[in-house]
C-alpha positions in Angstrom: 46.1 -44.1 -16.5 48.6 -41.3 -16.2 49.4 -40.1 -12.7 50.4 -36.5 -12.8 48.9 -35.2 -9.5 49.5 -36.8 -6.2 48.0 -35.6 -2.9 49.7 -36.5 0.4 47.8 -35.5 3.6 50.0 -35.2 6.6 49.6 -34.8 10.4 53.4 -34.8 10.6 53.4 -38.3 12.3 55.8 -41.1 11.5 53.1 -42.8 9.5 52.5 -39.6 7.5 56.2 -39.2 6.9 56.4 -42.8 5.5 53.6 -41.9 3.1 55.3 -38.7 2.1 58.6 -40.5 1.3 56.7 -43.0 -0.8 54.8 -40.2 -2.6 58.0 -38.4 -3.3 59.5 -41.5 -4.8 56.5 -42.0 -7.0 56.3 -38.3 -8.0 60.0 -38.4 -9.1 59.5 -41.6 -11.1 56.3 -40.4 -12.7 57.1 -36.7 -13.2 54.0 -35.9 -11.1 53.3 -32.8 -9.0 53.0 -33.4 -5.3 50.5 -31.6 -3.1 51.2 -32.0 0.7 48.2 -31.1 2.8 48.0 -30.5 6.5 44.5 -30.3 8.0 44.2 -28.5 11.3 41.3 -30.1 13.1 41.3 -28.0 16.2 41.3 -24.2 16.9 44.5 -22.3 17.1 44.0 -22.1 20.8 43.8 -25.9 21.1 46.8 -26.4 19.0 48.8 -23.8 21.0 47.9 -25.5 24.3 48.8 -29.0 22.9 52.1 -27.7 21.5 52.9 -25.6 24.5 52.9 -22.4 22.6 50.5 -20.6 24.9 51.6 -17.5 26.8 49.3 -15.8 29.1 49.9 -12.5 27.3 49.3 -13.9 23.8 46.5 -12.5 21.7 44.4 -14.5 19.4 46.3 -13.1 16.4 49.7 -14.0 18.1 48.5 -17.6 18.8 47.3 -17.9 15.2 50.6 -16.7 13.9 52.6 -19.0 16.2 50.5 -22.0 15.0 51.1 -21.0 11.4 54.8 -20.8 12.0 54.8 -24.2 13.7 53.0 -25.8 10.8 55.5 -24.2 8.3 58.4 -25.4 10.4 56.9 -28.9 10.4 56.5 -28.8 6.6 60.1 -27.7 6.3 61.3 -30.6 8.5 59.1 -33.2 6.7 60.4 -32.0 3.3 64.0 -31.3 4.2 65.5 -34.3 2.4 63.5 -33.9 -0.8 65.2 -32.7 -4.0 62.8 -30.0 -5.1 64.6 -29.8 -8.4 63.3 -33.2 -9.2 59.7 -32.8 -7.8 57.3 -30.0 -8.0 55.8 -29.6 -4.5 53.0 -27.4 -3.2 52.2 -27.5 0.5 49.3 -26.0 2.3 47.3 -26.1 5.4 43.5 -26.0 5.8 41.2 -26.3 8.8 38.2 -28.6 9.2 37.2 -32.2 9.4 40.3 -34.0 8.1 38.6 -36.7 6.0 36.2 -34.2 4.4 38.9 -31.6 3.7 41.2 -34.2 2.2 38.6 -35.6 -0.1 37.4 -32.1 -1.1 40.9 -31.0 -1.9 41.6 -34.2 -3.9 38.6 -33.3 -6.0 39.6 -29.6 -6.2 43.1 -30.3 -7.6 42.0 -33.3 -9.7 44.3 -35.7 -7.9 45.1 -38.9 -9.7 46.3 -40.6 -6.5 46.1 -40.0 -2.8 49.0 -41.4 -0.7 48.2 -41.7 3.1 49.8 -43.2 6.1 48.0 -46.1 7.8 47.4 -44.3 11.1 47.5 -40.8 12.5 48.9 -39.5 15.7 48.2 -40.7 19.2 45.8 -42.8 21.4 42.8 -40.5 20.7 43.2 -41.3 17.0 43.3 -45.1 17.8 40.1 -44.8 19.9 38.4 -42.7 17.3 39.3 -45.2 14.5 37.9 -48.1 16.5 34.6 -46.3 17.2 33.8 -44.2 14.1 36.5 -45.0 11.5 39.8 -43.4 10.8 40.6 -40.5 8.6 42.4 -43.0 6.3 39.3 -45.1 6.2 37.1 -42.1 5.4 39.5 -41.1 2.6 39.5 -44.6 1.2 35.7 -44.7 1.1 35.1 -41.3 -0.3 38.1 -40.4 -2.4 37.5 -39.4 -6.1 40.7 -41.3 -7.1 42.7 -44.3 -6.0 44.3 -44.3 -2.5 47.6 -45.9 -1.7 48.0 -46.7 2.1 51.5 -46.8 3.3 52.5 -48.6 6.5 55.1 -46.8 8.8 57.3 -49.9 8.7 57.4 -49.8 4.9 60.8 -48.2 4.5 62.4 -50.5 7.1 61.4 -53.6 5.3 64.3 -53.4 2.8 
């Protein structure tokens, strides 16, 4: 099996960063194209409130633009150490149910491999995982291709 298309979903957490680093290493070794996908699960207003971007004078358009800029900045930070001359990378953001969007996008691009972090961000994600299953679990169950799950501690294990 030839791996030429790798999808890495990110919520910009430490776990996702470990997965991204692993995927970059794989992409460089295999000559694969890397797709980095962020799925926004809440509205722009919810993200703006959570990220302290809300200003009482902000319009919906301004909030949407501020959230887009935040996501672009986080993509830049996550990919800052990557040698883009060695790896073809495309990053994008979509909105919706994270598991469904990730699986749908993997199908859309014909991904050969999905590389995910073991856990997402925060306590709410921990509770949700215990009750209804994590995004990673959903991707593992429904992915059209193999899924590599990377632990956050992976890089620290020498």
